[in-house]
N, C-alpha and C positions, 0 to 999 in steps of 0.2 A: 407413529409407524406401527402398522398392524403386525402382530406376531402370534402365529399359531404353530403349525408344523414348519420347521425351517425349510426355506427353499433349497438349501444344500441337499436335503434328503430327496426332494423331488428331482433335482438334476441328476444326482448320483443314481437313483433308481431308473431314471429314463436312459442314462448312458449304459447301465448294466444290461438293460433289456434290448439294446441296439443289436442289429443283426450284422453290423460291420465292425471292423477294427476301430477302436476309439483311443485317442490319446487323452488321458485323464489330466486335466489342468484345473480341476475343481478343488480337490482336497489338499490340505496343507501337511501331508505326510512326507517327511524327508525320505529320499530314496537312497541315501548313502549309509555307510556302516556306522554303528555306534562305536564309542571308544572300545578298544580291545580289552582293556581292563574291566569293563562292564560285563562282557561275556564271561571272562575268567571268574569274576566274582560270583556270577550266577551259578556256574558249574561248581565252584567251591562250596557255595551255600547249600547245595543238595546234600552234602555230607555233614552238615552241622547237626548238633544235638537237637533232639525233638523240642527242647525248650525254646529253641530259636524259630520254631514254626508257629508259635503262639502270638497273641496280641502284642504288638509293640506299644510303647506309650502313646496315648491318644494324640499328643501334640507332635509326635514324630520321634524317630531314633535320636537320642541325645548327640552322638558323634556327628550325625548329619547336620543337625541344627547348629552345633558348635562350629562346624566347618563353614556353613553358610554365613553365620554371624561374623566370623573372623574375616571372611572375604568381603562382606558388606559393611563392616565397621559398626556393627550394632550389638546390643546385648543379646545373648542367646535366648533369654526369656521372651524377647519380642518376635521370635521366629516360630511360626506354626507350619508344619508340613501338612499339605492338603492333597486331595485327589486331583492333581493337575492345577493349572492356574485358574481354570474355570471355577472350581470350588473356592479358591482363594479370593477370586473376584466377587463371587456370590456372598461369601461370609463378610467381606469388607463392606459391600453395599448394604447388607442386612444390618450390620452394626451401625452404619451411617444413618439409616432410617431410625434405628432404635435410640440413638443418642443425640440426634439433631431434630429440630422442631418441624422443618419443612417436609414437603413431599415431592419437590421438584428434583429431577436429575438432569443436569446439563451434559449433553453429548455432542460430539461433532457430527457434521453431515458432509461426507459419507461417514457411516458408523459401522463397526463390526456388529452384526445384528443381534448377537447374543446379549450385548449390553442392553439393547432395547427390550429383549425378551425378559431379562432379569428385572428390569424396571417395572414392567407390567406384572410379572409374577409376584413382586414384592409390594405391589399396590401403589407404586409411585407414578408420577407424571413426567414424561420426557419433554425437554426443550432442546431442539437441534440448532446448533450454531454452525453455519457453513464455513468451510475452510477455503483457502485460496486455491487457485488453479494448480499450483504445485504441491498442494496438500498442507502447506504451512498453516498454523493456527494463530490468529490475531487475538491476543489476550484481552484486548479492549472490547471485542465482541462478547467475550465471556463475561467481562466485568459489567457490561451493559445489561446482560440477561440476568445476572445473579441478583438475589434479593434475600430477604428473611425467609422466603418460601423455599430456598434452595437447600437441600439436604446433602446433595452429592454432585461432584464434578468428576466425570470418568473419562480418562484419556488413555491413549495407546501409542507408545513411541518406542521403536520404529513402528509405523502405523500400518495396520491392515484395514482398508485395502490400498491406501494411497502411496505407501512407501516413504512417507515423510518422516524425518527425524527432527523432533522439536529441540531447538537450541536451549542452552542453559538459562538464558534470560526468560524464555517463554515458560519454562518449568517453574522458575522462581516467581514469576507473575501469577501463575495459576495457584501456587500455594498461598500467595498473599491474598488472592481473591477469596479462596476458601476460608482463610482466617478472618477476613473482614466481614464475611457473611455467616460466620459460625456454621460452615459446611465442611464436608470431608472430601479431599481430593484423593481419588483412587487412580494410581498410575500403573497401568498394565504394561510390563516391559519384557514380554516373552521373546521378542525378537532382538534383544540387546546384543547378541553375538553376531548379528548380521547388519552391522552399521558400516556402510561404505564411505562415510564422510569423515569419520574420526571425531565428529562433534557430539555424539550421543553422551548425555550425562544423566545418570539416574536421579530421580526425585529424592533419593536418599541423601543426596549431597546437600539438601536443604532441610535443616532440622526444624521440625514442626510437629505439634500434636494433632494437626489437621491433615495429615498426609499418611496414606498407606501405599506400599508398593507390593504388587503381586508379580510372580514370575513362575517359571517351571523349567524342567529339563527336557520337555517333550521335543522341542525344535532343536535346541542347541546340541543335544546328544542323540537326536534321531530316534526317540523312544516314545512316540505319542501314546502307545498302548500301555506304558508303565504307570501312567497317572501319578507322577511325583511332581508336585508344585509346592509353592510356599507363599506365605504372606509375611511381610515385615510391618508390624503394627505399632502405633504409639502405645505406651504402657496402659493408658486409660481404656483401650479397647481389647486388650489381650484376653482377659477373663471372659468377656462376652463372646469373642470369636472362638475361644477354646470350647466353651459350652455348646455353642451351635454346631461346631465341628463334631463333637462327641455325640450329640443327640442325632445328628444326621448320618454320620458314617462310622461312629465308634472310633475308628482309627484307619490307617492306610496299610498298604502292603509292606510287610517287613522285608521280604527278599528284594523287592524293587528299591526300597530305600537304602538297603545295604549296598546293592550294586551301584546305585548313584553315588553314594558316599565314597566307595572305592574309586569310581571313575573320576570324581572330583579331585581326589588326592593324587591320582596317578596319571592323569592326562595332561600333557603340556599344551602350550598355545598353538603348536603347529597343527593339531587336529582341527581346532576352530578356524584357524587361518586358511587351511586347505579348503574347508567347506565354504567359507566366505568367498574365496577366490573362484571356486567352482560356480557359485551363483553369479558372480560378476561376469564370468564368461557367458553364462546362459542369458543374462540380461542383454549382452551385446548381440548375441545370435538372434534372440527373439525380436529385439527392437529393430535390428537391420531388416528383418522380414516384414515388420510392421511398416517400415519406411517404403518397402517395395509394394506393400498393399495400399499405400496412401492413407494410412490410419493416423489419427492423432493419439498420442499416448503419454503416459507419465513414466519417466525413468526413475525407478525407486532409489532413494538415498539409503534405504534400509529394508530389511525383510526380504521376502521373495515373491512378491506379487506385482504384476503390471496391469494397470488399467488402460484400456484402449477403446477408441471410438471410431467406428466405420461409418462413413457417410451413407445415410439412408437405411441404417441398420441399427435401430435403438436397442439398448440393453435389456430387453424384456425376457421373461421366461420363455415365451414362444420362440424368440430368435435364438436363445441359448439351445433350445431343442433343435432348431433348424441347423445350427452349426454341427450338432452331433450327427444328425441324419445326412447332411449334405457335404460337410467338410471332414467329419471324423475327428473333431476336436470338442472336448467337453470343458466348459468354463462356467463361471458364475455370472448370472445376470446382474447388471448394475442396480436394478430396482431393488435388489435384496439389501442394499446398503444405504437406503435413504432416498432423498429426492434429488439432490444435486448431481448425482452420477447415474441417473436413470437411462441416459443414452449410451452408457459405457458398459464394457464387459471386463470381468476380472479374470486374469490368468495366473495360476500358481506354477512357478517354475521349478517345482520339486519333482521332476521326472527326467530320466535320461533321454527322453524322446523329444526334448525341446526343439531340436533342429527339424525333426520330422513334422512336429506340429506347426512350426513356423513356415515350412514349405507348403503345407496344406492350406494354411490361412492365406499365404501370398497368392497361391493358385486360385483360391476360392473368390477372393475379392479383386 
């Protein structure tokens, strides 16, 4: 998969230059409010002593790491706070290449394109394993591909772009495949709060020294600009990841970490449930319109993306631009996510204008 400047930026720049009103269904920026306690914590932080404006520990504020560790059932020492899940994922992949002999990275097709980009950036070679029509992943296909050349297996559940939620049996099989081939499984779980099935289970439920879990608060707390994520690593990789993190970023934002810590402690489940219910309603609204448009689509089991295919309208960058110009809806071309969904388009439902976008698409097609 070729990877230079992400297609995301091409589409966003084109939409921003449009002369008509555009509904943005490209970016994954939640449009709802963050937890109230997060705002309160930021306001309070402005009055802290100047010493609290200096570098935090490179691996992250200790209270935040302890809170995450307690919630995830792991030792605090295994948690490193990163600049979003993106850095957590990058550190994990870099450590996988450094500690495992192969250069192959097994990815799903379709795939979140940044995984492909990091593979290229780190000097690896990707192998794409196709998923089923509903987005589910057959571990046997991964097992057939894996070998002594495999350094990493990178998966994302709930999945972007398919919306699939991998069941516990699949995750256990993927860990076993990584162990059998002396590879590292990196499980990116940034959409874990948006599981509509009740079947999501973190890879942390499977104890293994060949498994890393990455996550962030960007989506779950609607704070993509705060850049607070984390990696839960096996003990053998902690020092290597901490060193890479320090050399790359020195540390992360102290106020942002403090605000996230307070929000974790003070926000109850109703906040997350409300946002999940909001997305479930948007999925219904949007897929009803896709039915009216005669489109084929995937109904997500998790996350907030819908893949759709319109007859005679493949998911190319050219057609994504046509939708902007002619329908007033911006989405991602399927070709950005690999080969198996090149005929599809991806729509992000993190906009209060989902109903308007749905009406425009139904009228257009």
